C-alpha positions in Angstrom: -3.7 -12.2 -1.2 -0.4 -11.3 -2.8 -0.4 -8.0 -0.9 -0.4 -9.9 2.4 2.2 -12.3 1.2 4.5 -9.3 0.6 3.6 -7.7 3.9 4.4 -11.1 5.7 7.8 -11.2 3.9 8.6 -7.5 4.8 7.8 -8.3 8.4 9.5 -11.8 8.5 11.7 -10.8 11.6 8.6 -9.9 13.7 6.6 -13.0 12.5 9.5 -15.1 13.3 9.5 -13.8 17.0 5.7 -14.5 17.2 6.2 -17.9 15.7 8.9 -18.8 18.3 6.6 -17.5 21.2 3.7 -19.4 19.9 5.7 -22.6 19.4 6.9 -22.4 23.1 3.3 -22.0 24.3 2.0 -25.0 22.1 4.8 -27.1 23.4 4.2 -26.0 27.0 0.5 -26.9 26.5 1.4 -30.5 25.5 0.1 -32.0 28.8 -3.3 -30.3 28.0 -3.3 -31.5 24.4 -2.5 -35.1 25.5 -5.2 -35.0 28.2 -7.8 -33.7 25.6 -6.5 -36.0 22.9 -4.5 -34.7 19.9 -7.0 -36.3 17.7 -9.9 -34.5 19.3 -8.3 -31.1 19.1 -6.9 -31.5 15.6 -10.0 -30.1 13.7 -10.5 -26.9 15.8 -6.7 -26.1 15.9 -6.4 -26.8 12.2 -9.3 -24.5 11.4 -7.7 -21.7 13.6 -4.4 -22.3 11.9 -6.1 -22.2 8.4 -7.7 -18.8 9.2 -4.5 -17.3 10.7 -1.9 -18.6 8.2 -4.4 -18.3 5.3 -4.8 -14.7 6.0 -1.1 -13.9 6.5 0.6 -16.3 4.1 -2.1 -17.7 1.7 -1.2 -20.9 3.4 -2.2 -24.1 1.6 -2.3 -26.2 4.8 0.1 -28.9 3.6 0.6 -30.1 7.2 4.3 -29.7 7.1 4.8 -25.9 7.4 8.2 -24.6 6.3 7.4 -20.9 6.7 10.2 -20.4 9.4 12.7 -21.8 6.9 11.3 -20.0 3.8 11.4 -16.4 4.8 7.8 -16.4 5.7 6.8 -17.2 2.1 4.7 -20.3 1.6 6.4 -22.4 -0.9 3.1 -24.2 -1.5 1.9 -21.2 -3.4 4.4 -22.0 -6.2 2.4 -23.3 -9.2 4.9 -26.1 -9.6 4.9 -26.8 -5.8 8.7 -26.4 -5.6 9.7 -26.8 -1.9 13.4 -26.2 -2.3 14.0 -23.1 -4.4 12.9 -21.4 -7.6 12.7 -23.1 -11.0 14.8 -21.9 -13.8 12.0 -19.8 -15.2 11.8 -16.9 -12.7 11.3 -13.8 -14.8 13.7 -10.9 -14.8 11.3 -8.9 -12.7 11.2 -11.7 -10.1 7.7 -12.9 -11.1 6.6 -16.5 -11.8 6.9 -18.0 -15.3 3.6 -19.8 -14.9 1.7 -16.8 -13.5 3.5 -13.7 -14.7 1.3 -11.4 -12.4 2.6 -13.3 -9.3 5.9 -12.7 -7.6 7.9 -15.9 -7.4 7.4 -17.3 -3.9 11.0 -18.1 -3.7 12.1 -14.5 -4.6 9.9 -13.4 -1.8 11.3 -16.2 0.4 14.9 -15.1 0.0 13.9 -11.4 0.7 12.2 -12.7 3.9 15.0 -14.9 5.0 17.4 -11.9 4.8 15.2 -10.2 7.5 15.1 -13.2 9.9 17.7 -14.0 12.6 18.9 -17.2 11.1 17.3 -17.0 7.7 20.4 -17.3 5.5 21.0 -20.7 7.0 17.4 -21.9 7.3 16.5 -21.1 3.8 19.1 -23.6 2.7 17.7 -26.5 4.6 16.4 -29.0 2.2 12.7 -29.7 2.7 11.3 -33.1 2.3 8.6 -33.7 -0.2 5.2 -33.0 0.9 3.4 -36.1 2.4 -0.2 -35.6 1.0 -1.6 -37.6 3.8 -1.0 -34.7 6.1 -2.7 -32.1 3.9 -5.3 -30.1 6.0 -3.6 -31.1 9.3 -2.4 -28.7 11.9 1.4 -28.3 11.6 1.3 -26.4 14.9 0.2 -29.5 16.8 2.5 -31.7 15.0 5.5 -29.4 16.0 4.2 -29.2 19.6 3.8 -33.0 19.8 7.4 -33.5 18.3 9.2 -30.9 20.4 7.5 -32.2 23.6 8.4 -35.7 22.7 4.9 -37.0 22.9 4.1 -40.4 21.4 2.1 -40.5 18.2 
């Protein structure tokens, strides 16, 4: 999985473009999502999201995805679950202090953010604490609903 995480960070610019296109598609499909019912399509979309993002980013399905703001490195892979930057224990080689064989997700995140269009700004956006009630839910649908202005 670490190899795919590194690949995703190296290709952050292209993945950012794919993300933006898919976001527009999901927002444009809001009338269909509303007609079908967001609750009804949650499970199949979350499953698809888990497969795709799990493969590419080792996504932990927190339901509040910040990949586009963290250089395409899932911050939830941090053993300490730090959402807003590295701890003080990053090793000299850039690896994690908890798991010495794993690269720090935030070191990877900063590498990826340098490749993204607006990454130097978005990586500095403070992320809210994870709402555990959303774990396993589709962040794709949440973004589509929010951007389309659909009621909850």
